[in-house]
Structure formats: structure tokens, C-alpha cells
C-alpha positions in Angstrom: -33.5 12.6 -49.2 -30.8 15.2 -49.7 -28.0 13.5 -47.7 -28.8 10.2 -46.2 -25.3 9.9 -44.6 -25.9 12.8 -42.3 -29.6 12.4 -41.6 -31.5 10.6 -38.9 -33.7 8.0 -40.3 -35.1 4.5 -39.6 -36.0 1.3 -41.4 -39.1 -0.4 -40.2 -39.9 -4.0 -41.1 -43.6 -4.4 -40.7 -45.2 -7.7 -39.6 -46.1 -8.4 -43.3 -42.4 -8.3 -44.3 -42.5 -4.9 -46.1 -39.8 -2.3 -45.2 -40.5 1.4 -44.8 -38.1 4.2 -44.4 -38.8 6.9 -41.8 -37.2 10.3 -41.8 -36.1 12.3 -38.7 -39.6 13.9 -38.5 -41.2 10.5 -38.0 -39.0 9.1 -35.3 -41.7 9.7 -32.7 -43.7 6.9 -34.3 -41.1 4.3 -33.4 -42.6 3.5 -30.0 -45.9 2.8 -31.7 -44.3 0.7 -34.4 -42.2 -1.5 -32.1 -45.3 -2.2 -30.0 -46.7 -4.2 -33.0 -45.9 -7.9 -32.7 -43.4 -8.9 -35.4 -42.3 -5.3 -36.2 -38.6 -4.5 -36.2 -37.0 -1.0 -36.3 -33.4 -0.2 -37.3 -32.7 3.5 -36.7 -29.4 5.1 -37.7 -27.6 8.4 -37.3 -24.5 9.5 -39.2 -22.3 12.2 -37.6 -25.2 13.5 -35.5 -25.2 17.2 -34.5 -25.9 18.2 -30.9 -29.6 18.8 -31.9 -29.7 15.3 -33.4 -28.3 13.8 -30.2 -31.1 15.6 -28.3 -33.7 14.0 -30.6 -32.2 10.6 -30.2 -32.0 10.9 -26.4 -35.6 12.0 -26.3 -37.1 9.5 -28.7 -35.2 6.5 -27.5 -35.0 7.5 -23.8 -31.2 7.1 -23.9 -29.5 7.0 -20.5 -27.5 10.3 -19.7 -24.3 8.3 -19.5 -24.9 6.8 -22.9 -25.5 10.3 -24.3 -22.3 11.5 -22.7 -20.4 8.7 -24.5 -22.0 9.8 -27.8 -20.7 13.3 -27.2 -17.2 12.4 -26.2 -16.7 9.5 -28.6 -13.4 7.6 -28.8 -14.9 5.0 -26.4 -13.3 1.7 -25.6 -15.3 -1.3 -27.0 -17.8 -2.3 -24.3 -21.3 -3.2 -23.5 -23.4 -1.2 -20.9 -26.7 -2.3 -19.5 -29.4 0.3 -18.8 -33.1 0.2 -18.0 -34.9 -1.4 -21.0 -31.9 -1.0 -23.3 -28.3 -1.9 -23.8 -25.4 0.0 -25.5 -22.5 -1.5 -27.3 -19.4 0.2 -28.7 -17.5 -1.6 -31.5 -15.2 -0.5 -34.3 -15.1 -1.3 -38.0 -11.9 -1.4 -40.0 -12.3 0.9 -43.0 -8.8 1.9 -44.2 -6.1 -0.7 -44.7 -3.7 1.7 -46.5 -3.0 3.8 -43.5 -0.5 2.3 -41.0 -0.6 5.2 -38.5 -3.5 3.9 -36.5 -6.2 5.7 -38.5 -8.9 3.7 -40.3 -11.2 2.6 -37.5 -14.8 3.7 -37.5 -16.5 3.9 -34.2 -20.0 2.4 -33.9 -22.4 2.9 -31.0 -25.3 0.4 -31.1 -28.3 0.7 -28.8 -30.8 -2.2 -28.6 -34.2 -2.4 -27.0 -37.3 -4.4 -27.4 -38.0 -4.5 -31.1 -35.5 -1.8 -32.1 -31.8 -1.1 -32.8 -30.2 2.3 -33.1 -26.7 2.7 -34.7 -24.7 5.9 -34.5 -21.6 6.4 -36.6 -19.2 9.3 -37.4 -17.3 7.9 -40.4 -17.8 5.4 -43.3 -18.9 2.0 -42.3 -19.1 0.1 -45.6 -19.6 -3.4 -44.1 -22.4 -2.3 -41.8 -23.9 -0.2 -44.6 -24.0 -3.3 -46.7 -26.0 -5.1 -43.9 -28.4 -2.1 -43.9 -28.9 -2.4 -47.6 -29.6 -6.1 -47.3 -32.1 -5.3 -44.5 -33.8 -3.0 -46.9 -33.9 -5.5 -49.8 -34.7 -8.7 -47.8 -35.0 -8.1 -44.1 -35.7 -11.7 -43.3 -32.2 -12.7 -44.4 -30.6 -10.2 -42.0 -32.6 -10.9 -38.9 -36.1 -11.7 -37.6 -35.5 -10.1 -34.2 -33.2 -7.7 -32.5 -30.7 -10.4 -31.4 -30.2 -11.6 -35.0 -30.0 -8.0 -36.3 -27.4 -7.1 -33.7 -25.4 -10.2 -34.7 -25.5 -9.1 -38.3 -24.1 -5.7 -37.4 -21.3 -7.2 -35.1 -20.4 -9.8 -37.6 -20.0 -7.2 -40.4 -17.8 -5.1 -38.1 -15.6 -8.2 -37.2 -15.4 -9.4 -40.9 -13.9 -6.0 -41.9 -10.7 -6.9 -40.1 -9.9 -9.9 -42.2 -8.9 -7.9 -45.4 -6.9 -5.7 -43.1 -5.0 -8.7 -41.7 -4.3 -9.9 -45.3 -2.9 -6.5 -46.2 -0.7 -6.5 -43.0 0.5 -10.0 -43.9 1.5 -8.9 -47.4 3.2 -5.8 -46.0 5.2 -7.9 -43.4 6.2 -10.4 -46.1 7.4 -7.6 -48.3 9.4 -6.1 -45.4 11.0 -9.5 -44.8 12.2 -9.7 -48.4 13.5 -6.2 -48.4 15.3 -6.6 -45.1 17.0 -9.8 -46.1 18.0 -8.4 -49.4 19.4 -5.3 -47.7 17.5 -2.9 -49.9 15.2 -1.5 -47.2 17.5 1.1 -45.6 16.1 3.5 -43.1 12.7 3.5 -44.8 12.2 -0.2 -43.9 12.8 0.6 -40.2 10.2 3.4 -40.2 7.7 1.0 -41.9 8.3 -1.7 -39.4 7.6 0.7 -36.6 4.5 1.9 -38.4 3.2 -1.6 -38.8 3.9 -2.4 -35.2 1.8 0.7 -34.1 -1.0 -0.5 -36.4 -1.0 -4.0 -34.8 -1.1 -2.5 -31.3 -4.0 -0.2 -32.3 -5.9 -3.2 -33.7 -5.3 -5.3 -30.6 -6.3 -2.4 -28.4 -9.7 -2.4 -30.1 -10.2 -6.1 -30.8 -9.4 -7.5 -27.3 -12.3 -5.6 -25.7 -14.6 -6.6 -28.6 -13.8 -10.2 -27.8 -14.9 -9.5 -24.2 -18.1 -8.0 -25.5 -18.8 -11.1 -27.5 -18.0 -13.2 -24.4 -20.5 -11.2 -22.3 -23.2 -11.9 -24.9 -22.4 -15.6 -24.9 -22.6 -15.8 -21.1 -26.2 -14.6 -21.3 -25.6 -12.1 -18.5 -27.7 -9.7 -20.5 -31.1 -10.5 -22.1 -30.1 -9.6 -25.6 -30.6 -12.8 -27.7 -32.5 -16.0 -27.3 -31.0 -19.5 -27.4 -31.5 -19.9 -31.1 -29.1 -17.1 -31.8 -26.3 -18.3 -29.4 -24.5 -20.4 -32.0 -24.1 -17.3 -34.2 -22.6 -15.4 -31.3 -20.3 -18.3 -30.6 -19.2 -18.1 -34.2 -18.6 -14.3 -33.8 -16.5 -15.0 -30.7 -14.5 -17.6 -32.6 -13.8 -15.1 -35.4 -12.5 -12.5 -32.8 -10.3 -15.1 -31.2 -8.9 -16.0 -34.7 -8.2 -12.4 -35.5 -6.4 -11.8 -32.2 -4.3 -15.0 -32.7 -3.3 -13.6 -36.2 -2.4 -10.3 -34.6 -0.1 -12.1 -32.1 1.5 -14.1 -34.9 2.1 -11.0 -37.0 3.5 -9.2 -33.9 6.0 -12.1 -33.5 6.9 -12.0 -37.2 7.4 -8.3 -37.0 9.7 -8.7 -34.0 11.7 -11.2 -36.1 11.8 -8.8 -39.0 13.1 -6.1 -36.7 15.8 -8.4 -35.3 16.8 -9.4 -38.8 17.0 -5.7 -39.8 19.3 -5.0 -36.8 21.3 -8.1 -37.6 21.7 -7.1 -41.3 22.7 -3.6 -40.2 25.3 -5.0 -37.7 26.7 -7.4 -40.3 27.0 -4.5 -42.8 28.8 -2.4 -40.3 31.1 -5.3 -39.5 31.9 -5.7 -43.2 32.7 -2.0 -43.5 34.9 -2.1 -40.5 36.8 -5.1 -41.9 37.4 -3.3 -45.2 38.6 -0.1 -43.4 40.9 -2.2 -41.2 42.3 -4.0 -44.2 42.9 -0.6 -46.0 44.5 0.8 -42.9 46.9 -2.2 -42.7 47.7 -1.9 -46.4 48.7 1.7 -46.0 50.7 1.1 -42.8 53.4 -1.0 -44.5 54.4 1.6 -47.2 54.2 4.2 -44.5 56.7 2.2 -42.5 59.0 2.0 -45.5 58.7 5.7 -46.2 59.4 6.4 -42.5 62.6 4.3 -42.6 63.9 6.0 -45.7 62.9 9.4 -44.5 65.3 9.2 -41.5 68.3 11.6 -41.6 71.3 9.3 -41.3 74.4 9.4 -43.4 75.3 5.7 -43.2 72.0 4.3 -44.6 73.0 1.5 -47.1 70.8 2.7 -50.0 71.5 6.4 -49.5 74.2 6.6 -52.2 72.7 3.9 -54.4 71.3 5.2 -57.7 68.4 2.7 -57.7 67.5 3.4 -54.0 64.5 5.6 -54.8 62.9 3.2 -57.4 63.7 0.3 -55.0 61.8 2.1 -52.1 58.8 2.8 -54.4 58.7 -0.8 -55.7 58.9 -2.1 -52.1 55.9 0.1 -51.1 53.8 -1.1 -54.1 54.8 -4.8 -53.5 53.8 -4.4 -49.8 50.4 -3.0 -50.7 49.7 -5.7 -53.3 50.7 -8.5 -50.9 48.5 -7.0 -48.1 45.5 -6.7 -50.5 46.0 -10.3 -51.7 46.2 -11.5 -48.1 43.0 -9.9 -47.0 41.1 -10.7 -50.2 41.7 -14.4 -49.8 40.1 -14.1 -46.3 37.1 -12.3 -47.6 37.9 -8.8 -46.2 37.6 -7.1 -49.6 
């Protein structure tokens, strides 16, 4: 196949355990294949064109609202129930180096009796790894649609743990730089970027937790009782990820407060130094002002050592002022 990433294709696990790949020209065979007892079909589409969406809508009898979501994309994680099928929207974290909110790959998953359809528009390495395992040993991935859907959702959720580790390391590094006073303006921009990233992740993960909760409540006929413990584990993972996000958000707020405190302390230290310098210069200015007055009866006016005496008095005043403030930590 010339470019599998952009093609429509399907993996079919036959009742005997063998796996066959179907191209876009054979998607019309899916309804026949899923009718066989024990058969399981996983169809996928990567960055589908409008013509591809028409094929998917026709072959899988997708609801018009679901097709509209596929066209508009950028959907909130959710689960929608339609006649004879359900649609889920989830996101996989794919890029931990970008802190601007980019790095989330949208996944639309449709499930019906004996089949699953996944539609993506960007890289999904974790879900692709599940697809590879399904090709090599389908029984390890799932024996039915409920187990296969769990494998896809679990891969998407697991993609967030490395992202959390990277964010944790970034926050620790920010803490060290802020406390050392070496971050400067760049550290403030990075703190705000990490904060936006945390908000973006929470905006996606909180609805995904609600999706897992809906599956657990069995409001929808998606999985049988034997798969429920796995969905409970999925829900626990999402709760853990959200708890970590809340902890990181609190840590980031602490880092931001520390950054502002360090900046305030630095400004106070500068103001103390400037005040001390001002006072040190005021005393000799006072002496010079006194000796600069135009009076004939000044005691030192006719004294030959009056000028050196005035200069010495100014220097002594500056030295004593500096010593005074230095002992109090102002210099």
C-alpha cells in the first residue's frame, strides 16, 4: 500500500484467529464479515478526505450528526449513542516538548456489533502500537468490541503519563531557577506556558473521565460484565492523571508566587542600595553647601588649610556612611 497513514483500511480477525487487511475497495465486505460469529473488524482512517468521509458514512451507516463532528473536528471528549452504534471522542498526547497547548491528537471511535472504526488526523503512536499488536496477536488485544475499545482508550490515557513526567521535570527546573534568581523574564514566560499546558490537558482529560464513568455505569450497551474491571482501571488512571494535574497546578502557583517574591526582594535590595548611596552623597553635599555660602565672617574662609579640611570632611562623611550601612547589610 503506497501510504497506509492516509488510506482507509480495515483489519479483520476471522473466527480461526487469522488477521486479514482490507483496503478501501473492500470496505463493503465488512457487513458480511461482522455477521460471522467470532469475527472482529477494526477499520481505520487517517486524515480522511471529504470523499473518504462519504465512504465511511455509507459503509458504516454513520449518523449525520457524527459525520458533522468528523467534518468540524476539535470536538470535546464525549460519547454519543446512535442507532446500532456509539461514537466516542478522545485525545492522545503526542508531543510533550510543546508547551503551547499543541500536541493532542483527536480520535473519533465508532463501535457497533463486531466492529470498531477509528478516525484520526495526526500521529497516534500509542493507538498505532495497539493496532500493530492486533495484527500480530489479536487475542492479546481483545476478543470482542468491548475489549478492543478498552485497548484503544487505555493506550490514549497512558500517553499522558510521560507528558506528566516531562511537566514535573519542567516545574522542578523552574523552581530551582526561580529560587536561584537566574530565571529572569524567561522563567515567567515559561511558567505561564506550562500553566496554559496544564489547563489544556485538564480541558481534555476531565471530559474523558466522564466518558469512562458513563461506560462504567453501563448506561450504554458497550461492554459485558467481564470487561468492567478493565474500564474501572481506566477510570482510576484518569482520576490519577487529573489529581496529578491539580498538584502540578498548585506547584506552579507556588513557583509563580516565589518568582514574584524573589523579584520583590530583589527590588527592595536595589532600593536599599540606592537609598544608602543617596544618604552617602547627601552629607558631603551638605558640607559643600555650607562652604559655598557667600559670607565674609566664615571661620575657615581665611584659613590656609580650609579647602583640604573641607575635602577631608566630605571623604570622612562618605566613608562613615558607607561603613554604617554596610554593617546593616544595605551594601
